[in-house]
C-alpha positions in Angstrom: 112.0 96.4 81.9 111.5 98.7 78.9 107.9 99.9 78.3 106.9 99.5 74.8 103.0 99.4 73.6 102.3 96.6 71.1 99.6 97.6 68.7 99.2 93.9 67.5 98.7 92.8 71.0 96.2 95.3 71.6 94.2 94.4 68.4 94.1 90.9 69.4 93.3 91.3 73.0 90.4 93.7 72.3 89.1 92.0 69.2 89.6 95.2 67.3 88.2 95.6 63.9 89.1 97.5 60.8 86.9 100.0 59.4 86.8 97.8 56.3 84.7 95.1 58.3 82.8 97.7 60.5 81.8 101.4 60.1 84.3 103.9 60.9 81.6 105.6 63.1 80.9 102.5 65.1 82.4 100.8 68.1 85.1 98.4 66.6 86.5 96.8 69.8 85.4 94.8 73.0 86.3 96.1 76.2 88.0 93.2 78.0 89.2 93.8 81.6 91.0 91.2 83.7 93.0 89.7 80.8 96.4 90.8 80.5 96.2 93.0 83.6 94.4 91.1 86.5 93.0 94.0 88.6 89.5 93.0 90.0 87.6 89.9 89.5 84.5 91.3 87.9 82.5 91.3 84.5 80.8 94.1 83.0 77.6 92.1 82.7 74.4 92.2 84.4 73.3 90.2 87.5 71.8 87.2 85.5 75.2 86.7 83.7 77.7 87.5 86.5 75.8 87.4 89.8 77.1 89.6 92.7 78.8 88.0 95.5 77.5 89.5 98.9 77.9 86.7 101.0 81.4 85.5 101.5 80.5 82.2 102.8 80.1 81.5 99.1 83.8 81.8 98.4 85.3 79.8 101.5 85.3 76.6 99.6 86.8 78.1 96.5 89.8 79.7 98.6 90.5 76.4 100.5 90.3 74.3 97.3 93.0 76.6 95.9 95.2 76.4 99.0 95.1 72.6 99.1 95.5 72.4 95.4 92.3 70.3 95.0 89.5 70.3 92.3 86.3 68.5 93.3 83.7 67.3 90.9 80.2 67.7 91.7 79.3 65.4 94.6 76.0 63.5 94.0 74.0 62.2 97.1 73.1 58.7 95.5 76.7 58.3 94.4 77.9 59.2 97.7 75.6 56.9 99.6 76.5 54.1 97.2 80.3 54.6 97.7 80.0 54.6 101.4 77.8 51.7 101.6 80.4 49.7 99.5 82.9 50.1 102.3 80.5 49.5 105.3 77.5 47.2 106.3 74.1 48.6 107.2 71.1 46.6 108.2 68.2 46.8 105.7 66.1 48.3 108.3 68.4 51.0 109.1 69.3 52.0 105.6 66.8 54.8 104.9 67.8 56.3 108.3 71.5 56.2 107.4 70.7 57.9 104.1 68.5 60.5 105.9 71.2 61.2 108.3 73.8 61.8 105.4 71.3 64.1 103.6 70.5 66.3 106.7 74.2 66.6 107.8 75.9 67.1 104.5 73.4 68.3 101.9 71.1 71.2 101.2 68.8 70.3 98.6 71.1 68.6 96.0 74.3 70.5 96.9 76.9 68.9 99.3 77.8 71.6 101.9 80.7 71.9 104.3 80.4 73.0 107.9 84.0 72.8 109.1 87.6 73.3 108.1 88.0 69.7 107.2 85.2 69.8 104.6 85.7 73.1 103.0 88.0 71.8 100.1 85.3 69.2 99.2 82.3 71.4 98.9 80.5 71.3 95.6 80.9 74.3 93.3 78.1 76.7 93.7 77.8 77.0 89.7 78.6 80.6 90.4 81.5 81.7 88.3 81.6 85.1 90.2 82.2 83.3 93.6 84.9 81.1 92.0 86.8 84.3 90.5 86.3 86.2 94.0 88.1 83.2 95.7 91.0 83.4 93.3 91.0 86.9 93.7 91.3 87.0 97.5 93.8 84.0 97.4 95.8 86.2 95.2 95.7 89.6 96.7 96.1 88.1 100.3 99.4 86.8 99.1 98.8 83.2 100.2 102.0 81.2 99.7 103.3 77.7 100.4 103.9 78.4 103.9 100.2 79.6 104.3 98.9 76.6 102.5 101.1 74.2 104.8 99.4 76.0 107.9 96.0 75.3 106.4 96.9 71.6 105.9 98.3 71.4 109.5 95.2 73.0 110.9 93.0 70.8 108.9 95.0 67.5 110.0 94.5 68.7 113.6 90.8 68.9 113.1 88.9 66.1 115.0 86.4 64.4 112.6 83.6 62.3 113.6 83.3 59.0 112.1 80.7 59.9 109.6 82.7 63.1 108.3 85.8 60.8 108.2 84.1 58.2 105.9 82.7 61.0 103.8 86.2 62.7 103.3 87.7 59.2 102.4 85.1 58.5 99.9 85.4 61.7 98.1 89.2 61.7 98.2 89.0 58.3 96.5 86.5 58.9 93.9 86.2 63.0 93.3 89.4 64.9 93.7 92.0 65.8 91.3 94.6 68.6 91.4 93.6 72.1 90.5 94.7 73.9 87.6 97.1 76.8 88.2 95.6 80.3 87.4 97.2 83.7 86.7 97.4 85.7 89.9 96.0 89.1 90.4 98.2 92.2 90.6 98.6 93.5 94.4 98.2 97.2 94.3 98.3 97.3 98.1 100.4 94.4 99.3 101.0 95.6 102.9 97.5 94.4 103.8 98.9 90.7 103.2 100.8 90.7 106.4 97.9 92.1 108.4 95.6 89.4 106.9 98.0 86.5 107.6 98.5 87.5 111.2 94.7 87.2 111.8 94.2 84.1 109.6 97.0 82.2 111.5 95.4 83.2 114.7 92.1 81.9 113.8 93.5 78.5 112.1 95.5 77.9 115.4 92.7 78.7 117.7 90.0 76.9 115.9 87.9 80.0 114.8 87.3 78.3 111.5 83.5 78.2 111.1 82.0 79.4 108.0 80.8 82.6 109.9 84.2 83.4 111.2 86.1 82.6 108.0 83.7 84.6 105.9 84.0 87.4 108.6 87.5 87.7 108.1 87.4 87.6 104.4 84.6 90.4 104.5 86.8 92.7 106.4 90.1 92.3 104.2 88.1 92.1 101.0 86.4 95.6 101.7 89.8 97.1 103.2 92.0 95.7 100.1 89.6 96.8 97.5 88.4 100.1 99.0 92.0 101.2 99.3 93.1 100.0 96.0 90.1 102.2 94.3 91.6 105.3 96.2 95.3 104.5 95.4 94.1 104.2 91.6 92.7 107.6 91.6 96.1 109.0 92.3 97.6 107.4 89.2 101.5 107.4 89.3 101.4 109.4 92.5 99.6 106.6 94.4 101.5 105.0 97.2 101.3 101.3 97.9 101.8 101.6 101.6 99.7 104.7 102.0 96.0 104.7 103.5 92.8 107.0 103.4 91.3 106.7 107.1 87.6 105.5 106.3 85.5 106.2 109.3 82.5 104.0 110.5 79.7 104.2 112.8 78.3 101.8 115.2 74.8 100.2 114.2 72.9 101.3 117.3 74.1 105.1 117.5 72.5 108.0 116.0 74.5 110.1 113.5 74.3 113.7 112.4 75.8 115.0 109.0 78.8 116.6 110.6 80.2 113.4 111.8 83.3 111.8 110.4 81.4 108.8 109.6 79.4 110.9 107.1 82.1 113.0 105.8 85.2 110.7 105.8 83.4 107.2 105.2 81.3 105.9 102.4 80.6 109.4 101.0 84.5 109.7 100.4 84.8 106.1 98.9 81.9 105.9 96.6 83.3 108.3 94.0 86.4 106.0 93.6 84.3 102.9 93.1 82.6 104.5 90.2 86.0 104.7 88.5 86.7 101.0 88.8 85.9 100.0 85.4 87.7 102.8 83.8 90.8 102.0 85.6 90.5 98.3 84.7 90.4 99.1 81.2 93.0 101.7 81.1 95.5 99.3 82.8 94.4 96.6 80.5 95.3 99.0 77.4 98.8 100.0 79.0 99.6 96.3 79.6 99.3 95.4 75.8 103.3 94.8 75.5 105.4 92.1 74.8 106.4 91.6 78.4 104.7 89.1 80.6 105.2 91.2 83.6 102.3 93.3 84.6 102.7 96.9 85.3 100.4 99.6 87.1 100.4 103.2 87.1 102.8 103.3 90.2 105.3 101.0 88.2 105.2 103.1 85.2 105.7 106.2 87.5 108.7 104.6 89.1 110.3 103.8 85.7 109.7 107.4 84.6 111.5 108.9 87.5 115.0 107.4 86.4 115.5 110.2 83.8 113.6 112.8 81.8 114.4 110.6 78.5 112.6 107.7 79.9 109.8 109.7 81.2 109.4 111.1 77.6 109.8 107.8 76.0 107.1 106.1 78.2 104.8 109.0 77.6 105.1 108.6 74.0 104.2 104.8 74.2 101.2 105.8 76.2 100.3 108.3 73.5 100.4 105.6 71.1 98.3 103.3 73.1 95.6 106.3 73.2 95.8 107.1 69.5 95.2 103.2 68.8 92.5 103.0 71.4 90.4 105.9 70.4 90.8 105.0 66.6 88.5 102.0 67.1 85.9 103.9 69.2 84.1 105.6 66.3 80.9 106.3 67.9 82.4 109.0 70.4 83.7 112.1 68.7 84.9 114.3 71.5 88.2 112.9 72.5 90.0 116.1 71.1 88.0 118.2 73.7 89.7 116.3 76.6 92.2 118.5 78.2 95.6 117.4 79.6 96.3 118.2 83.2 99.4 120.4 83.9 102.2 120.3 86.6 102.7 116.4 86.1 105.5 114.3 84.7 105.1 113.5 81.0 104.3 110.1 81.7 101.5 110.8 84.2 100.0 113.4 82.1 99.6 111.0 79.3 98.3 108.3 81.6 95.5 110.5 83.0 94.8 111.6 79.5 94.2 108.3 78.4 92.2 107.3 81.4 89.9 110.3 80.7 89.5 109.2 77.2 88.3 105.8 78.4 86.1 107.2 81.0 84.5 109.7 78.5 83.5 107.1 76.2 81.9 105.2 78.9 79.8 108.0 80.2 78.5 109.4 77.0 77.4 106.3 75.1 75.2 103.3 75.6 78.2 101.6 77.2 77.4 103.5 80.4 75.3 100.5 81.5 78.6 98.2 81.3 80.4 100.5 83.5 77.6 100.4 86.0 77.3 96.5 85.9 81.3 96.2 86.6 81.4 98.9 89.6 78.3 97.5 91.2 79.9 94.1 91.6 81.7 95.6 94.5 79.4 98.6 95.6 76.6 96.2 96.1 78.6 94.1 98.2 79.5 97.1 100.4 75.8 98.1 100.6 74.9 94.5 101.8 77.7 94.2 104.3 79.2 97.4 105.4 76.9 100.3 104.7 73.7 101.5 106.3 71.2 104.1 105.5 70.9 106.8 108.0 68.1 108.5 106.3 68.8 112.4 106.4 72.6 111.6 107.2 72.8 109.4 104.1 74.8 106.2 103.6 77.4 105.5 106.4 79.9 102.6 106.8 78.6 100.4 109.6 79.7 98.1 112.3 77.1 95.6 113.9 77.5 94.2 117.2 78.5 91.0 115.5 81.3 92.9 113.8 82.5 94.4 117.0 82.5 91.0 118.7 84.5 89.5 116.0 86.9 92.3 115.5 87.6 92.3 119.4 88.3 88.6 119.4 90.9 88.8 116.7 92.5 91.9 118.2 92.9 90.4 121.6 94.3 87.1 120.2 95.5 85.1 123.2 95.7 87.9 125.6 93.3 88.2 128.5 92.8 92.0 128.1 93.8 94.9 126.2 94.0 98.5 126.9 90.9 100.3 125.2 93.2 102.9 123.3 95.1 100.0 122.0 92.0 98.3 120.9 90.9 101.5 118.9 94.5 101.2 117.1 93.9 97.6 116.4 90.7 98.4 114.6 92.6 100.9 112.6 95.2 98.5 111.9 92.5 96.6 109.9 91.3 99.9 108.2 88.4 100.6 110.5 88.4 104.0 112.2 85.9 105.5 114.8 85.5 109.0 115.9 85.4 110.2 119.5 81.5 109.8 119.7 81.8 106.4 118.3 84.4 105.3 120.7 82.2 106.5 123.6 79.3 104.4 122.4 81.8 101.4 121.9 83.0 101.9 125.5 79.4 101.8 126.7 78.9 98.6 124.8 81.6 96.9 126.5 80.6 98.1 129.9 77.1 96.6 129.4 78.6 93.3 128.6 80.8 93.7 131.7 83.9 93.5 129.6 85.7 96.9 130.8 88.3 96.3 133.6 88.7 100.0 134.8 91.9 100.8 136.6 90.9 104.6 136.5 88.6 106.8 134.6 91.1 107.7 132.1 91.2 105.9 128.6 94.8 104.6 128.9 94.0 102.9 132.2 90.9 101.0 131.0 91.0 97.5 129.5 88.7 95.4 127.4 88.6 91.7 128.7 88.5 88.7 126.5 85.1 87.9 124.7 84.6 84.2 125.0 
């Protein structure tokens, strides 16, 4: 692949206007992320136009729809009742009772709801485009392939439906289901997370851990894990490592923490700076991908290409510089691009990419477009604060594990084993991106002891086991 910036593609994608149609001192383009380069599933709009998804139960149905290649029209209660009653006989005196039963089991208000694996693909759309986009994003970055989809189908077919559920599914399948349209996948910055997710997902499918709560808990763990590490990798530009990882430390919900603890220094405090750069990276990568190539390329891809020779490095850097000049020429309401310094000690390509990023970030931070930047980044930061972050007053915001998180994590770490060494359990947590310092580990051991789950062969950590949580 040869990297060549295409100005015409840029003008089309960013809806760039000439200074003959708009003042040269005005903003003459539209920032559009998630178009040619699919990085994150967010919009730079307020909560009213693009709601923030904090409860991942909202994305379960969309995920399974895509996995099973189904598109479900909204399911109307009266239409469903009529269709079922066309197939069965219900005495007149039992008719209202039958309808009330359908309403209470399968509907919340006017919305059809799914409460088990067999029904997830048929749940009515939430009318929340943000949830739909996030479901597709998770499907992409988790690397779901045909084998995984077949495993979902197998698990669904093994599910034991009651008579009423079976009737509902057959009725929906007959009248309301069509094939889903294919969508462009998201680019996976950190693909090694896919294998980790897949192991846990398969275990849950095979063991019957498929309630909405369990599935959404798994999604919440890996959604946070993937996006947080991706934000950190992006901040390293061409030097980022796809299989690299920054350890993020958590505290347990019930323990007290002080400012010198790892959870305060190497947790949310460390991550939130990278989250604030998400929109600038999304736009920078969108600019860089305005080429005639269909294949997406990120910073690391361009960095690898530049390593082939000095000539290629200089050529790519020149194309990135063209992209920057083109972009800046349409941002007429920011005048200080020439004051942005280049960083030294880098390859020419990385130097050019970092400078382009800084130009993008500067115009966001110093114009009225600061709000768009905030709207985009808060789509993830607000999820984090709702699900994974706790305010520890004087100690600030800290990544947090509740008792529910601990129990769920321990179940998927043990899998089919009756017990696991305590030290191995800590490693299993870390395998999923969750680190605890020595103090938190002591609190966790005490928690398991109170639940009578510690099988103590001796007082040493290596000889203590955590038993299965039923």
